[in-house]
N, C-alpha and C positions, 0 to 999 in steps of 0.2 A: 615513196614520202621525203620529204624535203628535213634534212637534218642541220641544226646548229649547235655548235660548240661555242657555249658562253662562259666557261670555265676561266677563272683570273680575269673577266674583264670589270673593269671598273663601271660602275653606275653614270647614265643611264644605258652603256652600249648591250647589254642581254636583252633591254627593251627593241631599242633598234635592231638588233639583227634579227629578233622575231620577228618584227614588223615588217622587214624586207623580205623575210621568208613566206611570211602570208600572203605578200603582195605577189609571189612569184607562183603560187598555188591557184586550184580553182574552187569553186565551192565542194563541199564534200570530202575534199583531199585534208591531209594532216601533216602536221607539221612535231616535230621531235625535237624539244629543247634539253641539253646538258646543264646544269648547273650544280656549281658547288659550293654555295651558301644559302641561307634561308632567306635572306635579305634580297639576293637577285630574285631569287623565286618569288616570294611577295609580289616585287616590283612588275614582272611578268605575269603574273596572274592578274594582277591588277587590271593591267592593261588589256589583257584577254577579254576579261568579264566586259570591261566599259565596250570591246568593242563588238560584244553578243557573240561571240566563237565559242566552242563548247571543249573544257578539260577533259579529254576521256579518259586519261589515267596518269598517278602520278605514284613514281616509285624511287624508292631511296636505296645506294648502295653503297656501300663503302664511304659514308658521308656525302656522297654526293647524289643530287636529284635528276629522276628524267621525266620530263613532263610531256604528254602526247596531246596535242590542241587540233579540233576539227574544226577547220574553217566553215563557218555555215551560211555566207553569204557571197557572194562573187567578187564584192571589193572590200576593200579596207577603208572604215571610216577615216575621212580626214579631219573632223570635228573632235576626234579624242586625244587631246595632249597628252604627251610622254611624261609621267612622273616617274619622281627618283627618290627612295629613299635610301639614305646611308647609314650603316653601323655607327654608333657613336665614337668608336674608337677610329675609325677611319680618316685618314689625312689625306687628301690629294695634293702632289708636288703641283708647283706652277701657277702661272696668273689666271683668273678670273674676270674676264671683262664684261660688264653692263655697260650698254648703249641705249640710251633712252632719248636720241635726238638724232635729226637727219643732217645737222650741220653742227660745226664747232663756233660757237662766240654767237652774239646776236645780230650780226651783219650777214644776209642770208647768202647771197651772191661768196662773198669772201669764205664764210663757214664751210660750203658746200666743197670749195677747194681745197681748204683746210682738212677736213675729214677724207677726202679721198687721198691725199697726201699721208694722211696717218695710216692709211691702209696699205698705200703702195711700199711706204718707208718699212713697216712690219715684213713685207716679203724680200725687199732687197737686202735688207739687214739680217733677215734668217730670226728675228725677234717676237716669235711667236707666243702669243697665250697658249693655255690649256684648251679654254672656252669661252664663246664671245655669245652673249645673249641679249638680242635686240629686244627692246619695247618702247612702248607711247610711240613716238615719230619715228623710232630707228628702226620700226618695221618695214616702212618704205625702202630701205636699202636692202632687203631680201625680199622684194615683192615687184617694186614698180622700178626704180632706177638701175638699168641696166649696168652703167658702168660699175656700181657697187655690186652687183650681182656677179659679175664676172672675177673681180678682186677677192670676195665671197667665199667662191668657188675656188679660188686657188689656194686661201687659206686652208679649204675643207681640205685640199687633196695633201696638205702637207700636214695632215692631222688636227687641226683646230676643231674642235667640234662646232659648230654653228646653231644657235638655239632662236627662236621666234616666238614671242609672246601669242598665244591664242587666243586671250581674252583681248588683246589689244587689234590681232588680226579681225575679230569679229566687229569689234569696235570701228573700226576704219573700211568693212565689209571688202576685207582681203584674204578672206579666207581659201577661195579657192588661186590665188594668185604667188602663194610662196613657190620659188624657184630654186630655193638653196637651203641645205640644212635639213631642221626639224621644228614641227609646232610642239611648244613644249608649254609645263604649267609653272606660275610663278615659284613653285616649291623648288625647281631645279636652280632657280637663280640664288633664292634664299638659303640654301644647302651650300651652293657656291661660295656663299659668304663668309660661311663656316667651316666650310671643308679645303678650300684652296689656300696656300701659303699667301697669298695675298689679292685682292679685290680691289679693281681700279673701277669708279663709276665715272661716265663721261654723260652728260646731260643736264 
């Protein structure tokens, strides 16, 4: 049985780790998730239910939850976005960047150069946001633009959370092209606006 210790992890990490564990087991096998708060529990249960998998049991001991999940199919659905509910008292430190374009400014060729330089400067100077959410034409950066995919993967290795809008992927017929980060719902960026120290919009 695959086991996931999601205690102390901020949203949406418990859901992401559960998703990764489900991807590693076959149909009929179980995953056990350890959680330390009801908000994380509800987020994981919502994702599991949307995926169509079975919640086998839920136990509570010393204020912690043990959730056992049975994988009911051979694959984890890609069209189910990761959603994130945060406690009203939670405040995340760091910067949250929403990117709603694949260029910077009106001139396309120059705008592509400037966007690439933006990511490269982040990496060189270690000026890293906590989370990046790609939406509208920004989704091309995590799907088709190989130069940007490489840069985003480097940012992800350094701990930056990368999310791409699921509705936007569907609109541009790119649902099977995502190459870095995770597909997510718009609630992930809405919550980021309210719960991170600073939100920056590029688009």
